[in-house]
Wavefront OBJ file of the C-alpha trace (Angstrom):
o trace
v 190.013 197.718 108.385
v 189.322 196.266 111.840
v 190.188 197.168 115.396
v 192.428 194.082 115.627
v 194.345 195.051 112.494
v 194.873 198.611 113.674
v 196.001 197.620 117.161
v 198.249 194.845 115.858
v 199.958 197.320 113.561
v 200.313 199.823 116.393
v 201.889 197.306 118.783
v 204.267 196.073 116.088
v 205.469 199.597 115.426
v 205.756 200.374 119.128
v 207.860 197.253 119.733
v 210.061 198.143 116.793
v 210.610 201.860 117.397
v 209.644 202.540 121.016
v 207.751 205.573 122.295
v 208.300 208.705 120.194
v 207.425 211.366 122.839
v 205.570 213.705 120.470
v 204.907 216.668 120.045
v 208.348 218.289 120.552
v 207.242 221.661 121.967
v 207.287 223.558 125.262
v 203.706 224.879 125.169
v 200.379 224.347 123.399
v 200.904 227.606 121.509
v 204.255 226.392 120.225
v 202.531 223.223 119.007
v 200.070 225.339 117.037
v 202.824 227.458 115.518
v 204.707 224.292 114.601
v 201.609 222.776 113.003
v 201.381 225.745 110.637
v 205.106 225.921 109.880
v 205.556 222.187 109.255
v 203.391 222.342 106.123
v 205.568 221.205 103.175
v 208.832 221.040 105.083
v 210.868 218.877 107.447
v 210.552 219.303 111.199
v 214.231 220.253 111.542
v 213.500 223.357 109.463
v 210.527 224.206 111.683
v 212.746 223.946 114.766
v 215.135 226.487 113.274
v 212.304 228.903 112.535
v 210.846 228.520 116.020
v 214.321 229.033 117.493
v 214.466 232.361 115.631
v 211.195 233.422 117.262
v 212.382 232.309 120.709
v 215.726 234.099 120.297
v 213.871 237.359 119.611
v 211.269 236.768 122.320
v 208.521 236.669 119.664
v 206.983 233.260 120.317
v 203.601 234.592 121.426
v 200.502 235.569 119.498
v 200.627 239.290 120.289
v 204.260 239.683 119.221
v 203.637 237.795 115.993
v 200.616 239.950 115.097
v 202.565 243.150 115.825
v 205.689 242.104 113.929
v 206.489 243.652 110.581
v 205.663 241.230 107.783
v 209.172 241.288 106.349
v 210.708 240.695 109.784
v 208.389 237.789 110.514
v 209.039 236.263 107.088
v 212.771 236.532 107.724
v 212.500 234.720 111.042
v 210.446 231.975 109.386
v 212.779 231.625 106.384
v 214.208 228.218 107.476
v 210.703 226.675 107.285
v 210.345 227.396 103.555
v 207.516 229.281 101.795
v 208.263 231.865 104.454
v 206.240 234.743 102.964
v 203.116 232.591 102.729
v 203.690 231.127 106.191
v 204.191 234.573 107.690
v 200.762 235.607 106.395
v 199.147 232.368 107.564
v 200.738 232.561 110.992
v 199.639 236.166 111.437
v 196.113 235.287 110.343
v 196.011 232.453 112.844
v 197.444 234.510 115.722
v 195.026 237.368 115.074
v 192.121 234.920 115.129
v 193.560 233.193 118.209
v 193.635 236.462 120.149
v 190.152 237.438 118.975
v 188.822 234.121 120.294
v 190.331 234.716 123.731
v 193.416 232.530 123.462
v 194.007 228.973 124.563
v 191.881 229.038 127.704
v 188.750 230.213 125.896
v 189.244 227.884 122.940
v 189.876 224.894 125.189
v 186.337 225.242 126.582
v 184.809 224.440 123.192
v 183.581 220.912 122.415
v 185.913 219.082 120.060
v 183.779 219.325 116.923
v 183.055 223.022 117.510
v 186.730 223.691 118.053
v 187.621 221.755 114.912
v 185.170 223.780 112.826
v 186.553 226.989 114.323
v 190.145 226.045 113.494
v 189.184 225.092 109.951
v 187.599 228.527 109.490
v 191.049 230.146 109.699
v 192.649 230.845 106.331
v 195.652 228.540 105.912
v 194.519 225.913 108.435
v 193.553 222.692 106.674
v 192.301 219.400 108.050
v 195.685 217.925 108.952
v 196.905 221.165 110.560
v 193.695 221.544 112.568
v 193.870 217.945 113.762
v 197.536 218.319 114.733
v 196.453 221.228 116.923
v 193.486 219.336 118.348
v 195.486 216.242 119.249
v 198.795 217.704 120.367
v 197.855 221.152 121.724
v 194.293 220.632 122.997
v 194.666 216.882 123.753
v 191.482 215.875 121.938
v 191.029 212.321 120.580
v 191.254 213.147 116.883
v 193.292 210.840 114.640
v 195.628 212.806 112.370
v 195.669 211.718 108.738
v 198.743 212.539 106.698
v 200.362 211.184 103.544
v 202.289 208.612 105.601
v 199.105 207.235 107.178
v 197.358 206.953 103.831
v 200.400 205.256 102.255
v 200.908 202.714 105.053
v 197.272 201.704 105.452
v 196.818 201.488 101.685
v 199.809 199.162 101.332
v 198.577 197.014 104.212
v 195.234 196.729 102.426
v 193.252 198.437 105.187
v 191.935 201.170 102.863
v 191.844 201.879 99.148
v 193.772 205.118 99.487
v 191.084 207.069 97.635
v 189.063 208.020 100.732
v 188.788 211.717 101.493
v 190.384 213.062 104.649
v 187.417 212.886 107.014
v 186.175 209.592 105.603
v 189.488 207.953 106.464
v 189.803 209.704 109.823
v 186.324 208.709 110.938
v 186.810 205.122 109.764
v 189.910 204.793 111.954
v 188.303 206.524 114.933
v 185.298 204.207 114.646
v 187.578 201.207 115.270
v 189.637 202.665 118.114
v 188.716 203.984 121.537
v 188.854 207.811 121.819
v 192.302 207.637 123.442
v 194.495 210.738 123.148
v 197.674 208.913 124.198
v 197.077 206.138 121.662
v 196.343 208.552 118.803
v 199.387 210.627 119.737
v 201.760 207.685 119.748
v 200.219 205.965 116.714
v 200.617 209.010 114.491
v 204.210 209.525 115.607
v 205.050 205.865 114.976
v 203.524 205.945 111.495
v 205.686 208.951 110.620
v 208.805 207.244 112.000
v 208.047 203.998 110.151
v 207.214 205.709 106.873
v 210.462 207.662 106.902
v 212.503 204.561 107.717
v 210.794 201.900 105.592
v 207.439 202.726 104.014
v 208.774 205.382 101.672
v 207.438 206.305 98.261
v 209.863 203.619 97.053
v 209.449 201.191 99.973
v 212.313 199.487 101.794
v 210.507 196.256 102.637
v 213.357 193.903 103.591
v 213.736 195.097 107.185
v 210.151 196.326 107.662
v 208.529 194.889 110.785
v 205.203 194.677 108.921
v 206.478 193.069 105.721
v 205.049 189.595 106.312
v 201.583 191.128 106.629
v 201.885 193.596 103.782
v 200.604 192.704 100.308
v 202.797 195.456 98.862
v 205.851 193.628 100.245
v 204.748 190.338 98.719
v 202.788 188.877 101.637
v 199.644 187.021 100.571
v 196.441 189.005 101.022
v 194.441 187.950 104.087
v 191.064 188.961 105.398
v 192.377 189.336 108.946
v 195.987 190.475 109.231
v 195.719 190.593 113.002
v 198.817 188.806 114.191
v 201.338 190.888 116.049
v 204.764 190.783 114.416
l 1 2 3 4 5 6 7 8 9 10 11 12 13 14 15 16 17 18 19 20 21 22 23 24 25 26 27 28 29 30 31 32 33 34 35 36 37 38 39 40 41 42 43 44 45 46 47 48 49 50 51 52 53 54 55 56 57 58 59 60 61 62 63 64 65 66 67 68 69 70 71 72 73 74 75 76 77 78 79 80 81 82 83 84 85 86 87 88 89 90 91 92 93 94 95 96 97 98 99 100 101 102 103 104 105 106 107 108 109 110 111 112 113 114 115 116 117 118 119 120 121 122 123 124 125 126 127 128 129 130 131 132 133 134 135 136 137 138 139 140 141 142 143 144 145 146 147 148 149 150 151 152 153 154 155 156 157 158 159 160 161 162 163 164 165 166 167 168 169 170 171 172 173 174 175 176 177 178 179 180 181 182 183 184 185 186 187 188 189 190 191 192 193 194 195 196 197 198 199 200 201 202 203 204 205 206 207 208 209 210 211 212 213 214 215 216 217 218 219 220 221 222 223 224 225 226
């Protein structure tokens, strides 16, 4: 995996799909709530759950902590696994308030903030990095199943790397650019849903002539922009 390969892939996806304007939220706190609720569900379901919180004027950490568990679970029902997510969201909001909220947390260096987020029950690596990139605007590359699938098929990685190994390998090749990481992650998700699925749709894929999985010959430097 090289800088040229990563940037060529990024520019190809950007030319194909255009800017994605992520994350769809009105505040950093809403981003963090969405990052927890989007675990194991589609974003459209998260939007419905967040709309329930907004409708009841409960989209703030204090209201969520004070809410009855059954009420909160009911509001989160559209996001799936709503009882588990209600507990996780309450845990996060309680911790968030104890830490002093967004202003206090935003003063922490990125690695300290990442460790703090990962200390919260129910916040894993991908969720923490979603929060870091999209809520706190830190240059942390988010790794999800789509990223691992695409880069494995392109031959950039084996696909067996652990989360941080893959994240750090990508960050080592790219400048610490929040806007780039933001857009790249969004484009990977868009591309994976459209073409690079579990059963890939390679015919119309903008990357297919570079992709060994689509029948392109393996090359040491797949750097050409499609």
